[in-house]
Biopython code that builds the backbone (N, CA, C, O; Angstrom):
import numpy as np
from Bio.PDB.StructureBuilder import StructureBuilder

atoms = [
    (1, "UNK", "N", (112.993, 25.574, -28.391)),
    (1, "UNK", "CA", (111.648, 25.663, -28.958)),
    (1, "UNK", "C", (110.850, 26.752, -28.223)),
    (1, "UNK", "O", (110.990, 26.928, -27.012)),
    (2, "UNK", "N", (110.040, 27.455, -28.954)),
    (2, "UNK", "CA", (109.248, 28.531, -28.374)),
    (2, "UNK", "C", (108.068, 27.962, -27.568)),
    (2, "UNK", "O", (107.438, 26.989, -27.981)),
    (3, "UNK", "N", (107.786, 28.562, -26.451)),
    (3, "UNK", "CA", (106.675, 28.145, -25.604)),
    (3, "UNK", "C", (105.347, 28.410, -26.332)),
    (3, "UNK", "O", (105.163, 29.477, -26.917)),
    (4, "UNK", "N", (104.429, 27.443, -26.294)),
    (4, "UNK", "CA", (103.152, 27.621, -26.932)),
    (4, "UNK", "C", (102.322, 28.667, -26.197)),
    (4, "UNK", "O", (102.207, 28.630, -24.972)),
    (5, "UNK", "N", (101.750, 29.589, -26.943)),
    (5, "UNK", "CA", (100.985, 30.701, -26.356)),
    (5, "UNK", "C", (99.482, 30.415, -26.206)),
    (5, "UNK", "O", (98.849, 30.838, -25.239)),
    (6, "UNK", "N", (98.933, 29.693, -27.181)),
    (6, "UNK", "CA", (97.487, 29.399, -27.149)),
    (6, "UNK", "C", (97.208, 28.094, -27.901)),
    (6, "UNK", "O", (97.928, 27.717, -28.825)),
    (7, "UNK", "N", (96.167, 27.438, -27.482)),
    (7, "UNK", "CA", (95.739, 26.199, -28.148)),
    (7, "UNK", "C", (94.889, 26.595, -29.359)),
    (7, "UNK", "O", (93.941, 27.371, -29.246)),
    (8, "UNK", "N", (95.257, 26.039, -30.527)),
    (8, "UNK", "CA", (94.548, 26.427, -31.756)),
    (8, "UNK", "C", (93.252, 25.617, -31.897)),
    (8, "UNK", "O", (93.063, 24.578, -31.265)),
    (9, "UNK", "N", (92.375, 26.142, -32.752)),
    (9, "UNK", "CA", (91.111, 25.442, -33.043)),
    (9, "UNK", "C", (91.408, 24.067, -33.614)),
    (9, "UNK", "O", (90.722, 23.103, -33.274)),
    (10, "UNK", "N", (92.408, 23.954, -34.468)),
    (10, "UNK", "CA", (92.781, 22.653, -35.064)),
    (10, "UNK", "C", (93.224, 21.692, -33.984)),
    (10, "UNK", "O", (92.877, 20.513, -34.041)),
    (11, "UNK", "N", (93.978, 22.155, -33.001)),
    (11, "UNK", "CA", (94.448, 21.295, -31.892)),
    (11, "UNK", "C", (93.282, 20.856, -31.010)),
    (11, "UNK", "O", (93.233, 19.712, -30.558)),
    (12, "UNK", "N", (92.349, 21.769, -30.771)),
    (12, "UNK", "CA", (91.143, 21.424, -29.988)),
    (12, "UNK", "C", (90.354, 20.352, -30.733)),
    (12, "UNK", "O", (89.863, 19.402, -30.124)),
    (13, "UNK", "N", (90.234, 20.505, -32.042)),
    (13, "UNK", "CA", (89.516, 19.509, -32.846)),
    (13, "UNK", "C", (90.193, 18.140, -32.736)),
    (13, "UNK", "O", (89.507, 17.125, -32.618)),
    (14, "UNK", "N", (91.511, 18.099, -32.773)),
    (14, "UNK", "CA", (92.249, 16.836, -32.639)),
    (14, "UNK", "C", (91.933, 16.186, -31.285)),
    (14, "UNK", "O", (91.676, 14.984, -31.212)),
    (15, "UNK", "N", (91.955, 16.983, -30.231)),
    (15, "UNK", "CA", (91.685, 16.471, -28.866)),
    (15, "UNK", "C", (90.275, 15.934, -28.813)),
    (15, "UNK", "O", (90.053, 14.841, -28.294)),
    (16, "UNK", "N", (89.304, 16.685, -29.345)),
    (16, "UNK", "CA", (87.919, 16.254, -29.313)),
    (16, "UNK", "C", (87.677, 15.005, -30.141)),
    (16, "UNK", "O", (86.861, 14.165, -29.762)),
    (17, "UNK", "N", (88.366, 14.867, -31.262)),
    (17, "UNK", "CA", (88.234, 13.636, -32.058)),
    (17, "UNK", "C", (88.756, 12.440, -31.272)),
    (17, "UNK", "O", (88.209, 11.342, -31.377)),
    (18, "UNK", "N", (89.806, 12.644, -30.490)),
    (18, "UNK", "CA", (90.335, 11.559, -29.667)),
    (18, "UNK", "C", (89.339, 11.203, -28.558)),
    (18, "UNK", "O", (89.084, 10.024, -28.312)),
    (19, "UNK", "N", (88.775, 12.215, -27.889)),
    (19, "UNK", "CA", (87.807, 11.925, -26.830)),
    (19, "UNK", "C", (86.531, 11.302, -27.403)),
    (19, "UNK", "O", (85.898, 10.473, -26.749)),
    (20, "UNK", "N", (86.157, 11.697, -28.611)),
    (20, "UNK", "CA", (85.021, 11.046, -29.291)),
    (20, "UNK", "C", (85.289, 9.558, -29.477)),
    (20, "UNK", "O", (84.408, 8.729, -29.252)),
    (21, "UNK", "N", (86.525, 9.221, -29.896)),
    (21, "UNK", "CA", (86.864, 7.820, -30.142)),
    (21, "UNK", "C", (86.839, 7.011, -28.845)),
    (21, "UNK", "O", (86.733, 5.785, -28.875)),
    (22, "UNK", "N", (86.936, 7.708, -27.696)),
    (22, "UNK", "CA", (86.868, 7.036, -26.391)),
    (22, "UNK", "C", (85.449, 7.084, -25.815)),
    (22, "UNK", "O", (85.231, 6.758, -24.648)),
    (23, "UNK", "N", (84.487, 7.497, -26.655)),
    (23, "UNK", "CA", (83.078, 7.606, -26.262)),
    (23, "UNK", "C", (82.837, 8.559, -25.111)),
    (23, "UNK", "O", (81.976, 8.320, -24.264)),
    (24, "UNK", "N", (83.606, 9.649, -25.082)),
    (24, "UNK", "CA", (83.390, 10.685, -24.087)),
    (24, "UNK", "C", (82.601, 11.822, -24.746)),
    (24, "UNK", "O", (82.947, 12.283, -25.833)),
    (25, "UNK", "N", (81.553, 12.259, -24.079)),
    (25, "UNK", "CA", (80.727, 13.340, -24.595)),
    (25, "UNK", "C", (81.509, 14.643, -24.602)),
    (25, "UNK", "O", (82.194, 14.959, -23.629)),
    (26, "UNK", "N", (81.414, 15.401, -25.684)),
    (26, "UNK", "CA", (82.110, 16.689, -25.755)),
    (26, "UNK", "C", (81.625, 17.642, -24.670)),
    (26, "UNK", "O", (82.353, 18.545, -24.261)),
    (27, "UNK", "N", (80.390, 17.439, -24.204)),
    (27, "UNK", "CA", (79.852, 18.276, -23.131)),
    (27, "UNK", "C", (80.639, 18.117, -21.841)),
    (27, "UNK", "O", (80.612, 18.997, -20.981)),
    (28, "UNK", "N", (81.344, 16.989, -21.705)),
    (28, "UNK", "CA", (82.054, 16.666, -20.479)),
    (28, "UNK", "C", (83.559, 16.836, -20.575)),
    (28, "UNK", "O", (84.299, 16.385, -19.700)),
    (29, "UNK", "N", (84.029, 17.510, -21.678)),
    (29, "UNK", "CA", (85.462, 17.717, -21.854)),
    (29, "UNK", "C", (85.736, 19.234, -21.869)),
    (29, "UNK", "O", (85.139, 19.972, -22.653)),
    (30, "UNK", "N", (86.628, 19.675, -21.010)),
    (30, "UNK", "CA", (87.009, 21.077, -20.962)),
    (30, "UNK", "C", (88.468, 21.187, -21.391)),
    (30, "UNK", "O", (89.338, 20.484, -20.876)),
    (31, "UNK", "N", (88.723, 22.101, -22.361)),
    (31, "UNK", "CA", (90.072, 22.328, -22.869)),
    (31, "UNK", "C", (90.395, 23.822, -22.754)),
    (31, "UNK", "O", (89.996, 24.607, -23.614)),
    (32, "UNK", "N", (91.110, 24.217, -21.707)),
    (32, "UNK", "CA", (91.476, 25.626, -21.582)),
    (32, "UNK", "C", (92.292, 26.090, -22.780)),
    (32, "UNK", "O", (93.104, 25.331, -23.308)),
    (33, "UNK", "N", (92.083, 27.326, -23.212)),
    (33, "UNK", "CA", (92.806, 27.856, -24.382)),
    (33, "UNK", "C", (94.248, 28.203, -24.071)),
    (33, "UNK", "O", (95.058, 28.358, -24.985)),
    (34, "UNK", "N", (94.576, 28.325, -22.804)),
    (34, "UNK", "CA", (95.973, 28.645, -22.432)),
    (34, "UNK", "C", (96.704, 27.391, -22.015)),
    (34, "UNK", "O", (96.317, 26.734, -21.049)),
    (35, "UNK", "N", (97.768, 27.051, -22.741)),
    (35, "UNK", "CA", (98.579, 25.896, -22.329)),
    (35, "UNK", "C", (99.331, 26.218, -21.044)),
    (35, "UNK", "O", (99.570, 27.383, -20.729)),
    (36, "UNK", "N", (99.699, 25.183, -20.312)),
    (36, "UNK", "CA", (100.460, 25.351, -19.073)),
    (36, "UNK", "C", (101.601, 24.380, -19.048)),
    (36, "UNK", "O", (101.660, 23.453, -19.856)),
    (37, "UNK", "N", (102.503, 24.586, -18.132)),
    (37, "UNK", "CA", (103.618, 23.661, -17.981)),
    (37, "UNK", "C", (103.651, 23.195, -16.530)),
    (37, "UNK", "O", (103.824, 24.016, -15.630)),
    (38, "UNK", "N", (103.491, 21.919, -16.287)),
    (38, "UNK", "CA", (103.236, 20.870, -17.282)),
    (38, "UNK", "C", (101.772, 20.863, -17.679)),
    (38, "UNK", "O", (100.923, 21.432, -16.994)),
    (39, "UNK", "N", (101.492, 20.210, -18.795)),
    (39, "UNK", "CA", (100.095, 19.967, -19.193)),
    (39, "UNK", "C", (99.504, 18.926, -18.255)),
    (39, "UNK", "O", (100.241, 18.128, -17.675)),
    (40, "UNK", "N", (98.187, 18.923, -18.099)),
    (40, "UNK", "CA", (97.557, 17.973, -17.207)),
    (40, "UNK", "C", (96.285, 17.396, -17.812)),
    (40, "UNK", "O", (95.652, 17.993, -18.682)),
    (41, "UNK", "N", (95.942, 16.236, -17.328)),
    (41, "UNK", "CA", (94.656, 15.628, -17.634)),
    (41, "UNK", "C", (94.079, 15.185, -16.277)),
    (41, "UNK", "O", (94.674, 14.365, -15.578)),
    (42, "UNK", "N", (92.921, 15.737, -15.923)),
    (42, "UNK", "CA", (92.332, 15.357, -14.627)),
    (42, "UNK", "C", (90.839, 15.428, -14.669)),
    (42, "UNK", "O", (90.247, 16.096, -15.517)),
    (43, "UNK", "N", (90.226, 14.716, -13.725)),
    (43, "UNK", "CA", (88.804, 14.774, -13.560)),
    (43, "UNK", "C", (88.500, 15.892, -12.576)),
    (43, "UNK", "O", (89.078, 15.960, -11.492)),
    (44, "UNK", "N", (87.587, 16.765, -12.970)),
    (44, "UNK", "CA", (87.198, 17.902, -12.107)),
    (44, "UNK", "C", (86.143, 17.447, -11.100)),
    (44, "UNK", "O", (85.505, 16.414, -11.304)),
    (45, "UNK", "N", (85.953, 18.197, -10.024)),
    (45, "UNK", "CA", (84.966, 17.827, -9.022)),
    (45, "UNK", "C", (83.552, 17.634, -9.622)),
    (45, "UNK", "O", (82.767, 16.850, -9.088)),
    (46, "UNK", "N", (83.227, 18.328, -10.706)),
    (46, "UNK", "CA", (81.894, 18.207, -11.322)),
    (46, "UNK", "C", (81.805, 16.993, -12.250)),
    (46, "UNK", "O", (80.777, 16.770, -12.888)),
    (47, "UNK", "N", (82.898, 16.203, -12.322)),
    (47, "UNK", "CA", (82.878, 15.004, -13.155)),
    (47, "UNK", "C", (83.424, 15.195, -14.562)),
    (47, "UNK", "O", (83.660, 14.222, -15.277)),
    (48, "UNK", "N", (83.626, 16.451, -14.961)),
    (48, "UNK", "CA", (84.134, 16.722, -16.308)),
    (48, "UNK", "C", (85.620, 16.386, -16.376)),
    (48, "UNK", "O", (86.312, 16.332, -15.360)),
    (49, "UNK", "N", (86.092, 16.160, -17.605)),
    (49, "UNK", "CA", (87.503, 15.893, -17.850)),
    (49, "UNK", "C", (88.142, 17.176, -18.321)),
    (49, "UNK", "O", (87.691, 17.776, -19.297)),
    (50, "UNK", "N", (89.192, 17.605, -17.639)),
    (50, "UNK", "CA", (89.940, 18.801, -18.039)),
    (50, "UNK", "C", (91.245, 18.362, -18.685)),
    (50, "UNK", "O", (92.029, 17.611, -18.105)),
    (51, "UNK", "N", (91.458, 18.856, -19.913)),
    (51, "UNK", "CA", (92.658, 18.537, -20.674)),
    (51, "UNK", "C", (93.412, 19.834, -20.907)),
    (51, "UNK", "O", (92.970, 20.685, -21.678)),
    (52, "UNK", "N", (94.559, 19.987, -20.235)),
    (52, "UNK", "CA", (95.372, 21.192, -20.369)),
    (52, "UNK", "C", (96.598, 20.840, -21.205)),
    (52, "UNK", "O", (97.410, 20.005, -20.807)),
    (53, "UNK", "N", (96.729, 21.485, -22.369)),
    (53, "UNK", "CA", (97.852, 21.225, -23.264)),
    (53, "UNK", "C", (99.152, 21.696, -22.612)),
    (53, "UNK", "O", (99.178, 22.727, -21.940)),
    (54, "UNK", "N", (100.218, 20.941, -22.813)),
    (54, "UNK", "CA", (101.528, 21.304, -22.278)),
    (54, "UNK", "C", (102.137, 22.432, -23.131)),
    (54, "UNK", "O", (102.150, 22.348, -24.359)),
    (55, "UNK", "N", (102.627, 23.458, -22.483)),
    (55, "UNK", "CA", (103.190, 24.628, -23.172)),
    (55, "UNK", "C", (104.626, 24.413, -23.613)),
    (55, "UNK", "O", (105.102, 25.099, -24.518)),
    (56, "UNK", "N", (105.326, 23.471, -22.988)),
    (56, "UNK", "CA", (106.781, 23.371, -23.211)),
    (56, "UNK", "C", (107.233, 22.291, -24.181)),
    (56, "UNK", "O", (108.399, 22.280, -24.575)),
    (57, "UNK", "N", (106.345, 21.380, -24.579)),
    (57, "UNK", "CA", (106.761, 20.378, -25.580)),
    (57, "UNK", "C", (105.856, 20.539, -26.800)),
    (57, "UNK", "O", (104.788, 21.147, -26.731)),
    (58, "UNK", "N", (106.308, 19.983, -27.903)),
    (58, "UNK", "CA", (105.523, 20.148, -29.142)),
    (58, "UNK", "C", (104.146, 19.511, -28.944)),
    (58, "UNK", "O", (104.005, 18.515, -28.234)),
    (59, "UNK", "N", (103.145, 20.099, -29.580)),
    (59, "UNK", "CA", (101.787, 19.552, -29.481)),
    (59, "UNK", "C", (101.737, 18.113, -29.901)),
    (59, "UNK", "O", (101.121, 17.294, -29.219)),
    (60, "UNK", "N", (102.382, 17.773, -31.032)),
    (60, "UNK", "CA", (102.356, 16.396, -31.530)),
    (60, "UNK", "C", (102.934, 15.407, -30.538)),
    (60, "UNK", "O", (102.399, 14.314, -30.349)),
    (61, "UNK", "N", (104.043, 15.803, -29.897)),
    (61, "UNK", "CA", (104.675, 14.937, -28.908)),
    (61, "UNK", "C", (103.724, 14.752, -27.713)),
    (61, "UNK", "O", (103.530, 13.634, -27.237)),
    (62, "UNK", "N", (103.140, 15.849, -27.238)),
    (62, "UNK", "CA", (102.221, 15.766, -26.105)),
    (62, "UNK", "C", (100.984, 14.960, -26.479)),
    (62, "UNK", "O", (100.529, 14.121, -25.702)),
    (63, "UNK", "N", (100.434, 15.215, -27.675)),
    (63, "UNK", "CA", (99.217, 14.537, -28.122)),
    (63, "UNK", "C", (99.418, 13.031, -28.227)),
    (63, "UNK", "O", (98.487, 12.260, -27.992)),
    (64, "UNK", "N", (100.629, 12.611, -28.580)),
    (64, "UNK", "CA", (100.881, 11.175, -28.761)),
    (64, "UNK", "C", (100.688, 10.388, -27.462)),
    (64, "UNK", "O", (100.500, 9.172, -27.503)),
    (65, "UNK", "N", (100.731, 11.060, -26.320)),
    (65, "UNK", "CA", (100.561, 10.376, -25.023)),
    (65, "UNK", "C", (99.189, 10.635, -24.408)),
    (65, "UNK", "O", (98.878, 10.101, -23.343)),
    (66, "UNK", "N", (98.369, 11.448, -25.069)),
    (66, "UNK", "CA", (97.111, 11.892, -24.470)),
    (66, "UNK", "C", (96.116, 10.760, -24.223)),
    (66, "UNK", "O", (95.459, 10.738, -23.182)),
    (67, "UNK", "N", (95.994, 9.815, -25.166)),
    (67, "UNK", "CA", (95.023, 8.735, -24.974)),
    (67, "UNK", "C", (95.295, 7.973, -23.684)),
    (67, "UNK", "O", (94.377, 7.707, -22.909)),
    (68, "UNK", "N", (96.566, 7.622, -23.457)),
    (68, "UNK", "CA", (96.931, 6.901, -22.200)),
    (68, "UNK", "C", (96.613, 7.721, -20.963)),
    (68, "UNK", "O", (96.140, 7.192, -19.958)),
    (69, "UNK", "N", (96.877, 9.033, -21.047)),
    (69, "UNK", "CA", (96.618, 9.902, -19.867)),
    (69, "UNK", "C", (95.104, 9.955, -19.585)),
    (69, "UNK", "O", (94.690, 9.905, -18.427)),
    (70, "UNK", "N", (94.303, 10.054, -20.611)),
    (70, "UNK", "CA", (92.864, 10.099, -20.416)),
    (70, "UNK", "C", (92.374, 8.786, -19.832)),
    (70, "UNK", "O", (91.593, 8.780, -18.881)),
    (71, "UNK", "N", (92.826, 7.674, -20.397)),
    (71, "UNK", "CA", (92.401, 6.371, -19.900)),
    (71, "UNK", "C", (92.815, 6.148, -18.462)),
    (71, "UNK", "O", (92.106, 5.467, -17.720)),
    (72, "UNK", "N", (93.953, 6.705, -18.043)),
    (72, "UNK", "CA", (94.407, 6.562, -16.663)),
    (72, "UNK", "C", (93.498, 7.263, -15.661)),
    (72, "UNK", "O", (93.339, 6.788, -14.536)),
    (73, "UNK", "N", (92.903, 8.385, -16.053)),
    (73, "UNK", "CA", (92.050, 9.132, -15.104)),
    (73, "UNK", "C", (90.580, 8.721, -15.195)),
    (73, "UNK", "O", (89.792, 9.060, -14.311)),
    (74, "UNK", "N", (90.205, 8.008, -16.235)),
    (74, "UNK", "CA", (88.790, 7.619, -16.377)),
    (74, "UNK", "C", (88.569, 6.344, -15.646)),
    (74, "UNK", "O", (87.452, 5.828, -15.629)),
]
sb = StructureBuilder()
sb.init_structure("model")
sb.init_model(0)
sb.init_chain("A")
sb.init_seg("    ")
for serial, (resi, resn, name, xyz) in enumerate(atoms, 1):
    if name == "N":
        sb.init_residue(resn, " ", resi, " ")
    sb.init_atom(name, np.array(xyz, "f"), 0.0, 1.0, " ", f" {name:<3s}", serial, name[0])
structure = sb.get_structure()
């Protein structure tokens, strides 16, 4: 599978809809446009949630585990 080069607007929308469902303000969610390997979900020193999409697995596969990862760091 080809490595993901950039996070699409549609993928960002999916992530934000998920964080909305968890009652997280969009102001407090950062989604870098460049995916990395591995993808990460962490709380930044300023209290914001950083969601970095994984570059090496399919977005759908990665997204299917995102809710649990967010809940683990919150």
